[in-house]
ZALO-66540 format. One line per field, with one value per atom (N, C-alpha, C, O, CB): residue number from 1; residue in one letter; x, y, z. Coordinates in nm, 4 decimals, padded with zeros to 6 digits. Glycine has a CB too. Example, Ala and Ser with C-alpha at 12.3 -4.5 7.8 and 13.67 -1.06 7.14 Angstrom:
n	[1; 1; 1; 1; 1; 2; 2; 2; 2; 2];
res	[a; a; a; a; a; s; s; s; s; s];
u	[01.3190; 01.2300; 01.3200; 01.4236; 01.1308; 01.2850; 01.3670; 01.2900; 01.3409; 01.4084];
v	[-00.5690; -00.4500; -00.3300; -00.3319; -00.4473; -00.2250; -00.1060; 00.0030; 00.1138; -00.0598];
w	[00.7800; 00.7800; 00.7800; 00.8465; 00.9046; 00.7080; 00.7140; 00.7870; 00.8039; 00.5725];
***
This chain:
n	[1; 1; 1; 1; 1; 2; 2; 2; 2; 2; 3; 3; 3; 3; 3; 4; 4; 4; 4; 4; 5; 5; 5; 5; 5; 6; 6; 6; 6; 6; 7; 7; 7; 7; 7; 8; 8; 8; 8; 8; 9; 9; 9; 9; 9; 10; 10; 10; 10; 10; 11; 11; 11; 11; 11; 12; 12; 12; 12; 12; 13; 13; 13; 13; 13; 14; 14; 14; 14; 14; 15; 15; 15; 15; 15; 16; 16; 16; 16; 16; 17; 17; 17; 17; 17; 18; 18; 18; 18; 18; 19; 19; 19; 19; 19; 20; 20; 20; 20; 20; 21; 21; 21; 21; 21; 22; 22; 22; 22; 22; 23; 23; 23; 23; 23; 24; 24; 24; 24; 24; 25; 25; 25; 25; 25; 26; 26; 26; 26; 26; 27; 27; 27; 27; 27; 28; 28; 28; 28; 28; 29; 29; 29; 29; 29; 30; 30; 30; 30; 30; 31; 31; 31; 31; 31; 32; 32; 32; 32; 32; 33; 33; 33; 33; 33; 34; 34; 34; 34; 34; 35; 35; 35; 35; 35; 36; 36; 36; 36; 36; 37; 37; 37; 37; 37; 38; 38; 38; 38; 38; 39; 39; 39; 39; 39; 40; 40; 40; 40; 40; 41; 41; 41; 41; 41; 42; 42; 42; 42; 42; 43; 43; 43; 43; 43; 44; 44; 44; 44; 44; 45; 45; 45; 45; 45; 46; 46; 46; 46; 46; 47; 47; 47; 47; 47; 48; 48; 48; 48; 48; 49; 49; 49; 49; 49; 50; 50; 50; 50; 50; 51; 51; 51; 51; 51; 52; 52; 52; 52; 52; 53; 53; 53; 53; 53; 54; 54; 54; 54; 54; 55; 55; 55; 55; 55; 56; 56; 56; 56; 56; 57; 57; 57; 57; 57; 58; 58; 58; 58; 58; 59; 59; 59; 59; 59; 60; 60; 60; 60; 60; 61; 61; 61; 61; 61; 62; 62; 62; 62; 62; 63; 63; 63; 63; 63; 64; 64; 64; 64; 64; 65; 65; 65; 65; 65; 66; 66; 66; 66; 66; 67; 67; 67; 67; 67; 68; 68; 68; 68; 68; 69; 69; 69; 69; 69; 70; 70; 70; 70; 70; 71; 71; 71; 71; 71; 72; 72; 72; 72; 72; 73; 73; 73; 73; 73; 74; 74; 74; 74; 74; 75; 75; 75; 75; 75];
res	[m; m; m; m; m; t; t; t; t; t; a; a; a; a; a; t; t; t; t; t; a; a; a; a; a; t; t; t; t; t; f; f; f; f; f; r; r; r; r; r; t; t; t; t; t; k; k; k; k; k; p; p; p; p; p; e; e; e; e; e; l; l; l; l; l; k; k; k; k; k; s; s; s; s; s; r; r; r; r; r; i; i; i; i; i; d; d; d; d; d; f; f; f; f; f; l; l; l; l; l; a; a; a; a; a; k; k; k; k; k; e; e; e; e; e; t; t; t; t; t; h; h; h; h; h; r; r; r; r; r; p; p; p; p; p; a; a; a; a; a; s; s; s; s; s; f; f; f; f; f; y; y; y; y; y; y; y; y; y; y; n; n; n; n; n; l; l; l; l; l; l; l; l; l; l; l; l; l; l; l; e; e; e; e; e; d; d; d; d; d; y; y; y; y; y; l; l; l; l; l; d; d; d; d; d; d; d; d; d; d; l; l; l; l; l; e; e; e; e; e; d; d; d; d; d; i; i; i; i; i; y; y; y; y; y; l; l; l; l; l; s; s; s; s; s; e; e; e; e; e; q; q; q; q; q; f; f; f; f; f; l; l; l; l; l; t; t; t; t; t; e; e; e; e; e; i; i; i; i; i; r; r; r; r; r; s; s; s; s; s; g; g; g; g; g; r; r; r; r; r; q; q; q; q; q; k; k; k; k; k; t; t; t; t; t; h; h; h; h; h; a; a; a; a; a; a; a; a; a; a; d; d; d; d; d; e; e; e; e; e; v; v; v; v; v; f; f; f; f; f; a; a; a; a; a; e; e; e; e; e; a; a; a; a; a; g; g; g; g; g; l; l; l; l; l];
u	[-06.2465; -06.3218; -06.3554; -06.2738; -06.2426; -06.4713; -06.5121; -06.5558; -06.5852; -06.6259; -06.5596; -06.6051; -06.7069; -06.7088; -06.4854; -06.7888; -06.8895; -06.8431; -06.7951; -07.0274; -06.8577; -06.8256; -06.9488; -07.0159; -06.7011; -06.9768; -07.0893; -07.0347; -06.9607; -07.1995; -07.0699; -07.0242; -07.1272; -07.2134; -06.8856; -07.1158; -07.2056; -07.1329; -07.0125; -07.2539; -07.2079; -07.1531; -07.2591; -07.3755; -07.1065; -07.2182; -07.3130; -07.4134; -07.3762; -07.2396; -07.5393; -07.6415; -07.6079; -07.6356; -07.7756; -07.5485; -07.5184; -07.4092; -07.4100; -07.4757; -07.3154; -07.2129; -07.2740; -07.2425; -07.0993; -07.3602; -07.4272; -07.5126; -07.5152; -07.5145; -07.5814; -07.6639; -07.5800; -07.6215; -07.7391; -07.4621; -07.3746; -07.3269; -07.3254; -07.2539; -07.2880; -07.2447; -07.3606; -07.3438; -07.1900; -07.4783; -07.5959; -07.6302; -07.6628; -07.7164; -07.6227; -07.6515; -07.5503; -07.5873; -07.6496; -07.4222; -07.3172; -07.3362; -07.3212; -07.1790; -07.3687; -07.3908; -07.5081; -07.5003; -07.4171; -07.6152; -07.7340; -07.7046; -07.7410; -07.8500; -07.6385; -07.6113; -07.5122; -07.5179; -07.5588; -07.4230; -07.3197; -07.3503; -07.2738; -07.1849; -07.4624; -07.5046; -07.4005; -07.3749; -07.5321; -07.3422; -07.2466; -07.3003; -07.3771; -07.1017; -07.2609; -07.3037; -07.2302; -07.1159; -07.2791; -07.2964; -07.2330; -07.1052; -07.0099; -07.3296; -07.1026; -06.9828; -06.8599; -06.7476; -07.0071; -06.8804; -06.7683; -06.6991; -06.5763; -06.8170; -06.7782; -06.7212; -06.6633; -06.5609; -06.8274; -06.7279; -06.6703; -06.5346; -06.4395; -06.7658; -06.5247; -06.3974; -06.2929; -06.1761; -06.4168; -06.3340; -06.2421; -06.1865; -06.0666; -06.3119; -06.2738; -06.2292; -06.1310; -06.0280; -06.3494; -06.1621; -06.0723; -05.9378; -05.8332; -06.1363; -05.9395; -05.8152; -05.7296; -05.6073; -05.8449; -05.7928; -05.7183; -05.6631; -05.5576; -05.8066; -05.7317; -05.6942; -05.6467; -05.5926; -05.8080; -05.6648; -05.6265; -05.4763; -05.4343; -05.6717; -05.3944; -05.2495; -05.2104; -05.1279; -05.1780; -05.2698; -05.2397; -05.2821; -05.2081; -05.3091; -05.4008; -05.4485; -05.3589; -05.3293; -05.5923; -05.3161; -05.2249; -05.0946; -05.0448; -05.1966; -05.0396; -04.9152; -04.9309; -04.8454; -04.8707; -05.0372; -05.0584; -05.0766; -05.0040; -05.1805; -05.1718; -05.2058; -05.1012; -05.0767; -05.3385; -05.0393; -04.9350; -04.8089; -04.7379; -04.9035; -04.7799; -04.6660; -04.6881; -04.5962; -04.6423; -04.8097; -04.8419; -04.8249; -04.7724; -04.9854; -04.8691; -04.8564; -04.7087; -04.6677; -04.9309; -04.6293; -04.4866; -04.4163; -04.3308; -04.4229; -04.4509; -04.3930; -04.4266; -04.3418; -04.4419; -04.5483; -04.5883; -04.5038; -04.4625; -04.7387; -04.4782; -04.3959; -04.2512; -04.1877; -04.4006; -04.1985; -04.0632; -04.0569; -03.9665; -04.0194; -04.1521; -04.1527; -04.1691; -04.1180; -04.2644; -04.2395; -04.2605; -04.1442; -04.1391; -04.3900; -04.0510; -03.9367; -03.9625; -03.8747; -03.8961; -04.0802; -04.1116; -04.0494; -04.0397; -04.2620; -04.0071; -03.9462; -03.8109; -03.8007; -04.0387; -03.7076; -03.5731; -03.5484; -03.5981; -03.4681; -03.4715; -03.4336; -03.2859; -03.2102; -03.4608; -03.2478; -03.1092; -03.0647; -03.1412; -03.0944; -02.9435; -02.8887; -02.8673; -02.8313; -02.7554; -02.8895; -02.8779; -02.7372; -02.7215; -02.9138; -02.6341; -02.4983; -02.4695; -02.3918; -02.3976; -02.5317; -02.5154; -02.5829; -02.5276; -02.5741; -02.6991; -02.7734; -02.6961; -02.6812; -02.9158; -02.6463; -02.5708; -02.4430; -02.4081; -02.5377; -02.3734; -02.2492; -02.2768; -02.2027; -02.1813; -02.3828; -02.4155; -02.4535; -02.4280; -02.5305; -02.5144; -02.5544; -02.4390; -02.4516; -02.6734; -02.3270; -02.2123; -02.2239; -02.1653; -02.1919; -02.2995; -02.3193; -02.2384; -02.2435; -02.4670];
v	[04.1804; 04.2803; 04.2263; 04.1575; 04.4133; 04.2563; 04.2141; 04.3354; 04.4412; 04.1094; 04.3186; 04.4230; 04.3617; 04.2405; 04.4870; 04.4453; 04.4000; 04.4334; 04.5438; 04.4644; 04.3377; 04.3581; 04.3217; 04.2223; 04.2730; 04.4016; 04.3734; 04.3610; 04.4482; 04.4849; 04.2545; 04.2357; 04.1541; 04.0880; 04.1662; 04.1606; 04.0841; 03.9591; 03.9612; 04.1696; 03.8508; 03.7263; 03.6580; 03.6979; 03.6340; 03.5575; 03.4826; 03.4128; 03.3619; 03.3797; 03.4099; 03.3456; 03.2000; 03.1550; 03.3509; 03.1265; 02.9863; 02.9715; 02.8745; 02.9156; 03.0666; 03.0610; 03.0902; 03.0235; 03.1611; 03.1887; 03.2200; 03.1016; 03.0686; 03.3464; 03.0390; 02.9223; 02.8098; 02.7429; 02.8720; 02.7894; 02.6833; 02.7138; 02.6255; 02.6652; 02.8388; 02.8772; 02.8635; 02.8099; 03.0217; 02.9120; 02.9029; 02.7575; 02.7252; 02.9714; 02.6702; 02.5281; 02.4672; 02.3953; 02.4516; 02.4969; 02.4447; 02.4933; 02.4164; 02.4863; 02.6191; 02.6763; 02.6070; 02.5728; 02.8286; 02.5871; 02.5233; 02.3795; 02.3365; 02.5261; 02.3065; 02.1651; 02.1449; 02.0429; 02.0979; 02.2385; 02.2237; 02.3045; 02.3027; 02.2659; 02.3747; 02.4562; 02.5618; 02.5876; 02.3667; 02.6210; 02.7307; 02.8518; 02.8365; 02.6913; 02.9709; 03.0884; 03.0954; 03.0512; 03.2176; 03.1506; 03.1669; 03.2487; 03.2260; 03.2339; 03.3436; 03.4267; 03.3430; 03.3802; 03.5318; 03.2308; 03.1416; 03.0972; 03.0980; 03.0183; 03.0585; 03.0081; 03.1205; 03.1020; 02.9321; 03.2349; 03.3489; 03.3857; 03.4099; 03.4716; 03.3900; 03.4218; 03.3142; 03.3453; 03.4389; 03.1894; 03.0803; 03.0918; 03.0747; 02.9455; 03.1205; 03.1378; 03.2534; 03.2408; 03.1614; 03.3652; 03.4804; 03.4494; 03.4839; 03.6013; 03.3853; 03.3521; 03.2569; 03.2703; 03.2905; 03.1616; 03.0621; 03.1168; 03.0723; 02.9439; 03.2115; 03.2511; 03.3944; 03.4286; 03.2301; 03.4788; 03.6186; 03.6354; 03.7173; 03.6982; 03.5603; 03.5683; 03.5353; 03.6041; 03.4738; 03.4301; 03.3910; 03.4989; 03.5308; 03.2590; 03.5548; 03.6593; 03.7829; 03.8431; 03.6976; 03.8204; 03.9342; 03.9055; 03.9907; 03.9659; 03.7869; 03.7510; 03.7583; 03.8141; 03.6106; 03.7035; 03.6988; 03.8391; 03.8784; 03.6120; 03.9137; 04.0414; 04.1497; 04.2330; 04.0869; 04.1499; 04.2485; 04.2158; 04.3068; 04.2545; 04.0872; 04.0480; 04.0888; 04.1372; 03.8970; 04.0695; 04.1120; 04.2624; 04.3093; 04.0713; 04.3373; 04.4831; 04.5230; 04.6102; 04.5477; 04.4600; 04.4894; 04.4554; 04.5314; 04.4118; 04.3424; 04.3028; 04.4034; 04.4355; 04.1640; 04.4527; 04.5549; 04.6810; 04.7430; 04.5882; 04.7187; 04.8367; 04.8156; 04.9090; 04.8711; 04.6954; 04.6649; 04.6753; 04.7388; 04.5241; 04.6136; 04.6136; 04.7539; 04.7829; 04.5240; 04.8406; 04.9767; 05.0689; 05.1827; 05.0331; 05.0210; 05.1020; 05.1878; 05.2635; 05.1898; 05.1774; 05.2559; 05.1969; 05.2646; 05.2658; 05.0705; 05.0039; 04.9479; 04.8825; 04.8910; 04.9727; 04.9269; 04.7917; 04.7654; 05.0301; 04.7065; 04.5774; 04.5809; 04.6673; 04.4622; 04.4871; 04.4770; 04.3319; 04.2409; 04.5280; 04.3099; 04.1750; 04.1190; 04.1924; 04.1749; 03.9902; 03.9264; 03.9428; 03.9694; 03.7782; 03.9269; 03.9387; 04.0792; 04.0950; 03.9028; 04.1813; 04.3182; 04.3328; 04.3950; 04.4210; 04.2771; 04.2855; 04.2134; 04.2657; 04.2248; 04.0919; 04.0157; 04.0892; 04.0948; 03.8769; 04.1453; 04.2178; 04.3392; 04.3657; 04.2622; 04.4118; 04.5301; 04.4907; 04.5654; 04.6092; 04.3733; 04.3266; 04.2575; 04.2202; 04.2313; 04.2406; 04.1761; 04.0252; 03.9615; 04.2304; 03.9691; 03.8232; 03.7555; 03.6332; 03.7893];
w	[07.5632; 07.4912; 07.3519; 07.2904; 07.4823; 07.3042; 07.1703; 07.0908; 07.1465; 07.1768; 06.9619; 06.8714; 06.7759; 06.7539; 06.7934; 06.7214; 06.6260; 06.4855; 06.4595; 06.6552; 06.3951; 06.2542; 06.1730; 06.2005; 06.2103; 06.0751; 05.9859; 05.8450; 05.7993; 05.9944; 05.7761; 05.6388; 05.5621; 05.6201; 05.6354; 05.4322; 05.3456; 05.2984; 05.2726; 05.2241; 05.2878; 05.2372; 05.1516; 05.1513; 05.3534; 05.0812; 04.9991; 05.0899; 05.1957; 04.9085; 05.0500; 05.1334; 05.1679; 05.2791; 05.0627; 05.0737; 05.1016; 05.2080; 05.2839; 04.9732; 05.2144; 05.3187; 05.4558; 05.5543; 05.2885; 05.4606; 05.5865; 05.6330; 05.7515; 05.5711; 05.5394; 05.5738; 05.6320; 05.7266; 05.4509; 05.5752; 05.6251; 05.7671; 05.8529; 05.5316; 05.7915; 05.9256; 06.0235; 06.1330; 05.9263; 05.9838; 06.0712; 06.1038; 06.2180; 06.0055; 06.0032; 06.0244; 06.1215; 06.2143; 05.8900; 06.0987; 06.1860; 06.3294; 06.4243; 06.1341; 06.3441; 06.4776; 06.5471; 06.6651; 06.4678; 06.4734; 06.5309; 06.5725; 06.6820; 06.4305; 06.4839; 06.5116; 06.6257; 06.6943; 06.3872; 06.6469; 06.7502; 06.8762; 06.9727; 06.6948; 06.8739; 06.9887; 07.0263; 07.1439; 07.1089; 06.9240; 06.9428; 06.8671; 06.7720; 06.8926; 06.9082; 06.8316; 06.6974; 06.6856; 06.9128; 06.5986; 06.4674; 06.4789; 06.4044; 06.3685; 06.5719; 06.5894; 06.6254; 06.5914; 06.6979; 06.6935; 06.7254; 06.5970; 06.5883; 06.8059; 06.4979; 06.3728; 06.2862; 06.2204; 06.2943; 06.2863; 06.2126; 06.2713; 06.1969; 06.2169; 06.4035; 06.4678; 06.4407; 06.4176; 06.6181; 06.4435; 06.4150; 06.2733; 06.2510; 06.4340; 06.1792; 06.0402; 06.0280; 05.9618; 05.9477; 06.0911; 06.0849; 06.1496; 06.0945; 06.1528; 06.2646; 06.3332; 06.2505; 06.2472; 06.4692; 06.1843; 06.1067; 05.9753; 05.9302; 06.0780; 05.9136; 05.7782; 05.7622; 05.6571; 05.6896; 05.8617; 05.8463; 05.8271; 05.7454; 05.9667; 05.8999; 05.8813; 05.7378; 05.6777; 05.9780; 05.6834; 05.5456; 05.4464; 05.3533; 05.5116; 05.4664; 05.3760; 05.3812; 05.2780; 05.4106; 05.5014; 05.5135; 05.4399; 05.3663; 05.6619; 05.4591; 05.3910; 05.2393; 05.1705; 05.4322; 05.1886; 05.0438; 04.9862; 04.8949; 05.0104; 05.0383; 04.9782; 05.0036; 04.9163; 05.0296; 05.1215; 05.1480; 05.0687; 05.0261; 05.2982; 05.0482; 04.9643; 04.8199; 04.7538; 04.9726; 04.7710; 04.6341; 04.6187; 04.5177; 04.5971; 04.7179; 04.7141; 04.7152; 04.6387; 04.8338; 04.8009; 04.8101; 04.6791; 04.6336; 04.9266; 04.6180; 04.4903; 04.3809; 04.2977; 04.4507; 04.3807; 04.2840; 04.3021; 04.2041; 04.2991; 04.4271; 04.4544; 04.4106; 04.3615; 04.6032; 04.4275; 04.3811; 04.2295; 04.1750; 04.4274; 04.1617; 04.0145; 03.9572; 03.8490; 03.9623; 04.0282; 03.9791; 04.0147; 03.9681; 04.0354; 04.0968; 04.1369; 04.2603; 04.3017; 04.0237; 04.3192; 04.4392; 04.5652; 04.6676; 04.4569; 04.5578; 04.6724; 04.6301; 04.5263; 04.7278; 04.7093; 04.6784; 04.7444; 04.8539; 04.7246; 04.6775; 04.7342; 04.7738; 04.7297; 04.6331; 04.8562; 04.9025; 04.8905; 04.9224; 05.0497; 04.8456; 04.8349; 04.9751; 05.0671; 04.7541; 04.9907; 05.1211; 05.1779; 05.2970; 05.1111; 05.0934; 05.1457; 05.1989; 05.2932; 05.0374; 05.1389; 05.1893; 05.3254; 05.4161; 05.0890; 05.3394; 05.4659; 05.5755; 05.6860; 05.4511; 05.5451; 05.6430; 05.6823; 05.8002; 05.5883; 05.5840; 05.6124; 05.7012; 05.7959; 05.4810; 05.6702; 05.7509; 05.8937; 05.9881; 05.6859; 05.9087; 06.0415; 06.1136; 06.2303; 06.0306; 06.0444; 06.1058; 06.1137; 06.2012; 06.2417; 06.0220; 06.0225; 05.9137; 05.9001; 06.0049];
***
């Protein structure tokens, strides 16, 4: 199953993808999907970690010492 996504990008980035697609005889969607698959995990890690850190610093999120976590888990 596939889904359609519409987004805006810089014209030069679109031109590069279009050129690559034309030269390799692949659809541009192949490269957009490849980029998302390769980098989405990293982006989630970065931005969600930043959000979590902000919550810790503001006191909205509590932290636990590793030795407490290990002791509670019986490790």
